[in-house]
Steps between C-alpha positions, in 0.01 A plus 500: 500500500792392288467145364802367318434300186836319512666242717825684577832318453565537872230244572674213675325217324243396246261449787527862604428601142185293503396657831554843346279408205228366732508818712471713186207291374318541832566873494361525147187318611459720803547830326326403177462773242714743698806289420381387158509865392848557645732760350655443160854612415581716199822657385630747244873484421663756272849572373467851363825523301667352194852459353772265616657730759168471687532118511444507876142628484375215284696247707343642819146472361544146370646398835192650671278306262678174592461571871127566474422194290712268712322633809164397360387803302266418211695611188169623353484752783843648431531771232856552382616799294851489358658633180671162458797616296779383731498118521535458124710810440810454286687659791396221738789252520264230632228541243144428600566505873490750788673474836442698816805372685873452419506120504849346519419215262260447208380179660352672804387816321124558499353664188214723621384561140398136455125480539462873567163572340483849351163655422604840359815548293675778311303819445207352694699572815383858549330713768150483347497122481651471850218714639244303297636170634479626858150639440371179343425676170551227241377715212777757554766248602431272206588194704504344844401727789436481872162344575541515874208543739433684822639220723815441298864583565702664222879517470664748260873495423637776275870503405657771286642851495322798648537850634329732744128432459534278193566142395621426147412254226706349212723741312428749779265669255192461720469567872224452755452772757449430871168680491361267234633191677341595831173588330507161330546321834210701645275420205584130528388495860181693416428231239544228767812361333690413819477461872870572545772589250878493537727686256878433481663775293860491372597835343713801582323745734223240529389636837374813321223291339328439834631744762205688647273385215328186627180575694488345845176323414646329188609141577831525314849416622795618289869417540750697291861430414601855585367806671368804307841657434747223415590239239433131519790264423583217267686200636718217373655742255840526327736212575233340721254475211605149400312175469704182478807712428329678209499880526143621436599862444214652701385508863304184582260647755392799705610518863154547655328252269757224544489552877123472540481197271781323681325574827172362371672180392701466818184520709273303265412244771437758772217739578706811435329835548536797269668690783760224542571503128526880495742508795731241347492646147557854632815383675631306199429785255778719632547739209157662518224541756227241453177668614143405594184693418127465547327296770826386653371427851222279359706318237808441720332206666370352172682204357716519190315188384174696488640692201782291351338158526481257788692206360845400620653360179852631455582669166874506542547792260750631757639326809308572818829547677681709239851377449571797275475826696401818323859591420433694181209743521440794270270803526213418266551821308860404426441142386484591131817708524679219680377249240632710210829576676555130575432413136756754387765385750447141391506562124687825453306540177416830334132410489483438874693820562246690291205349694665599829562856381140529377375407847731752669381771262135402558550542875660840450210599276253415781689732736486778241127439442433521875688830518303639205166406654605658830599825333183521293280432804681725749619766261862457605746237611451597866485190716600275211751306706264453793373155583129421508349535848645250746158340539251432225168628632191468285218746543206491263633814331855361470370170367288672238786729396746212473266276302426778249872583473584132444237477224617822338863386505402169342307681224767762430831326569424133542598271785778246476704302749759774555245780530310341792726691739333822379180402681680623810577830324132538419413439866759762599346752258147430626630562849663831398182619325280394795320247283438734206560296182466790255864622515620142458 
């Protein structure tokens, strides 16, 4: 039985609202404790990057925070992790504010940073604390954590960079492997921390974090911005990244994230199902393949409001009927390069030229590093130019090999934003060695 706690705006009169309240009161009396102990809603929102060229990630997360709170979420039951170095960056032309949409005028522009409550900042945004927050381990997290119960619904939204089998954290120095994430979700359920959990993931190759890894018995539903082999995309970039005529100098949002949030707002006063949201967002996100994982057939009929809040209050952080189409989208892995190139074109300065050349050289160095690892593992450059298998397919042996290779690479070479592409190279090498990590 679904009992709505709100009088929806579509109610034709105050009288109908009163009737709704009376019906709800009678239902509460009839069902007693069963309804009194109804599900709670919890959420974890995380922007796993830093630096100004990743503006969009922090804008996405603050927009998500605004949506949840306006839809009735208790702010005390939302845990937000964000480096928080963008809004007040000296590079931000509208200091102290973040926007997730290219508003034509300053008067109508909605600042998503205003009131965005952040629980973990700076170096506290890391894999260990993220896992501790999800697991409800306050001693390890050192702050607010999930305290959800067996009947509760949990919503997780992670926005950042990633690679095959990994999601990244600020500076790209730390990564979380798919195996650890899935084991965390399993442990949470074993500890009676949720009845159902939805996970919206915005990273490159995000599908590789869930594909073939979620047990059929685990009540988890994941939606990813991309499949297991492709990039996700930034939107409102370049010349479109303007607010009130002011050029921001960085993409304002991510294509998948902006699309699902616009859809949630557009249908705030309707009983929209997760399947309906997925179908619409999949169509709108036309640069990558939005993908579902987990208990899809069960969750498809569940309402978006069961995980993102049941209220119908409109945030307005982006128009529900977007007047600005996604005219300027950029592959997420090219956003930094585009940002530096645009800076150089605009200024023509020697310092901006040097920063651009440093980035180009860093990318070339990643290619060379990948070639060196391949040669050391295989004993030659045979197959160097071959792509990773067309389909990412995790077996227990492949998963173990890849996780160990990822950890070894992090210890020996170090991860950063540009090197995340090498997670695919490590997968390719595990495939070539039939899951034997020793040569790698």
